[in-house]
MIFI-508188 format. One record per residue (C-alpha): x, y, z; residue number from 0. Coordinates in steps of 0.02 Angstrom, whole numbers, plus 50000, padded with zeros to 5 digits. Example, Ala and Ser with C-alpha at 12.3 -4.5 7.8 and 13.67 -1.06 7.14 Angstrom:
REM residues 2
((50615,49775,50390),0)
((50684,49947,50357),1)
***
This chain:
REM residues 177
((50929,50121,50911),0)
((50816,50180,50755),1)
((50968,50259,50680),2)
((51063,50098,50672),3)
((50914,49998,50616),4)
((50861,50111,50482),5)
((51033,50137,50419),6)
((51062,49947,50410),7)
((50908,49907,50303),8)
((50924,49897,50120),9)
((50857,50046,50017),10)
((50675,50036,49943),11)
((50636,50104,49780),12)
((50476,50107,49672),13)
((50464,49977,49535),14)
((50586,49859,49619),15)
((50565,49692,49706),16)
((50563,49698,49899),17)
((50737,49663,49968),18)
((50665,49581,50116),19)
((50499,49518,50190),20)
((50390,49602,50314),21)
((50434,49463,50431),22)
((50620,49497,50414),23)
((50593,49681,50445),24)
((50492,49633,50604),25)
((50632,49522,50664),26)
((50750,49660,50632),27)
((50659,49780,50737),28)
((50643,49657,50874),29)
((50836,49620,50866),30)
((50872,49805,50873),31)
((50791,49806,51038),32)
((50652,49914,51001),33)
((50533,49912,51144),34)
((50396,49784,51137),35)
((50258,49911,51132),36)
((50338,50001,50984),37)
((50365,49829,50895),38)
((50178,49792,50928),39)
((50128,49968,50852),40)
((50239,49940,50702),41)
((50154,49774,50667),42)
((49980,49846,50710),43)
((49935,49894,50525),44)
((49940,49750,50393),45)
((49858,49851,50253),46)
((49691,49757,50268),47)
((49546,49878,50317),48)
((49378,49937,50278),49)
((49291,50107,50265),50)
((49230,50073,50445),51)
((49411,50075,50515),52)
((49461,50230,50598),53)
((49633,50183,50640),54)
((49629,50276,50813),55)
((49738,50150,50898),56)
((49865,50154,50750),57)
((50026,50258,50749),58)
((50012,50428,50659),59)
((50099,50373,50499),60)
((49979,50233,50480),61)
((49825,50337,50526),62)
((49871,50466,50391),63)
((49906,50324,50260),64)
((49739,50238,50305),65)
((49649,50407,50281),66)
((49728,50425,50116),67)
((49695,50247,50053),68)
((49518,50254,50108),69)
((49496,50415,50001),70)
((49588,50328,49858),71)
((49482,50182,49864),72)
((49312,50283,49866),73)
((49374,50386,49711),74)
((49418,50216,49629),75)
((49249,50143,49675),76)
((49161,50296,49618),77)
((49251,50292,49447),78)
((49199,50115,49419),79)
((49026,50141,49463),80)
((49014,50287,49346),81)
((49096,50190,49204),82)
((48976,50041,49227),83)
((48823,50154,49253),84)
((48798,50092,49430),85)
((48717,50193,49569),86)
((48841,50193,49711),87)
((48807,50270,49883),88)
((48977,50309,49962),89)
((49007,50351,50153),90)
((49025,50545,50178),91)
((49204,50593,50207),92)
((49289,50748,50254),93)
((49441,50701,50155),94)
((49468,50773,49985),95)
((49625,50784,49889),96)
((49616,50867,49719),97)
((49772,50795,49648),98)
((49730,50612,49705),99)
((49556,50636,49625),100)
((49636,50696,49464),101)
((49764,50553,49459),102)
((49632,50428,49492),103)
((49531,50500,49343),104)
((49691,50496,49236),105)
((49728,50314,49297),106)
((49556,50254,49247),107)
((49595,50286,49062),108)
((49743,50166,49065),109)
((49757,49983,49032),110)
((49736,49875,49195),111)
((49924,49848,49230),112)
((49975,50023,49191),113)
((49829,50092,49290),114)
((49892,49989,49450),115)
((50066,50051,49417),116)
((50004,50229,49413),117)
((49901,50208,49580),118)
((50049,50125,49666),119)
((50143,50266,49615),120)
((50030,50382,49693),121)
((50033,50286,49851),122)
((50220,50287,49851),123)
((50214,50484,49833),124)
((50089,50497,49978),125)
((50198,50393,50097),126)
((50344,50501,50054),127)
((50238,50651,50100),128)
((50190,50565,50262),129)
((50368,50534,50302),130)
((50404,50722,50301),131)
((50570,50756,50389),132)
((50577,50600,50488),133)
((50730,50501,50449),134)
((50784,50401,50601),135)
((50643,50383,50721),136)
((50487,50271,50748),137)
((50387,50363,50610),138)
((50525,50329,50485),139)
((50519,50143,50530),140)
((50326,50149,50500),141)
((50359,50235,50328),142)
((50490,50100,50283),143)
((50362,49957,50328),144)
((50227,50043,50229),145)
((50342,50057,50076),146)
((50391,49876,50101),147)
((50209,49824,50102),148)
((50183,49916,49943),149)
((50318,49835,49857),150)
((50269,49663,49924),151)
((50087,49682,49858),152)
((50165,49739,49690),153)
((50272,49586,49679),154)
((50115,49476,49702),155)
((50045,49557,49552),156)
((50180,49508,49432),157)
((50112,49507,49266),158)
((50211,49358,49204),159)
((50156,49258,49351),160)
((49979,49316,49321),161)
((49982,49266,49130),162)
((50049,49093,49177),163)
((49920,49064,49309),164)
((49784,49119,49185),165)
((49861,49003,49042),166)
((49867,48865,49170),167)
((49675,48894,49213),168)
((49632,48894,49021),169)
((49734,48728,48997),170)
((49633,48653,49149),171)
((49468,48712,49073),172)
((49517,48640,48901),173)
((49561,48473,48969),174)
((49393,48459,49063),175)
((49302,48495,48894),176)
***
């Protein structure tokens, strides 16, 4: 059942718009007769979490990504705090990934849009590492959903739309003055 479903999904590539919505993926999984418990596990991670999340009840792929994302966010927070001269106490962590730390340091020197692209590329690479050799199983489906979540989030940060919204706000403020 996973083989057919995964083979029928459109390919995902970084820097491209999402070819389907998360809801369409979830519907496709249900239509492919994936057991209800596995569909629930597939939907169990929405990308919204806090450093207090443990991910114990999540599938393996989501747990590994959660650990990475928490480490990434702590490095970003540390970098921002250092840049702004703010004392920041971060929770202790057993995680350390030297390459991620280096890439966050490099991204910090970039303009905001390029910084986000660099961090998203780092996320995409990590998702690929987590995938390993899983191609047509539940883990592969979770990896596909993670990549789709990343593409969806990126599409919401569209630069042109952001500039248009900013210009609209400025026009609104100017009209009020």
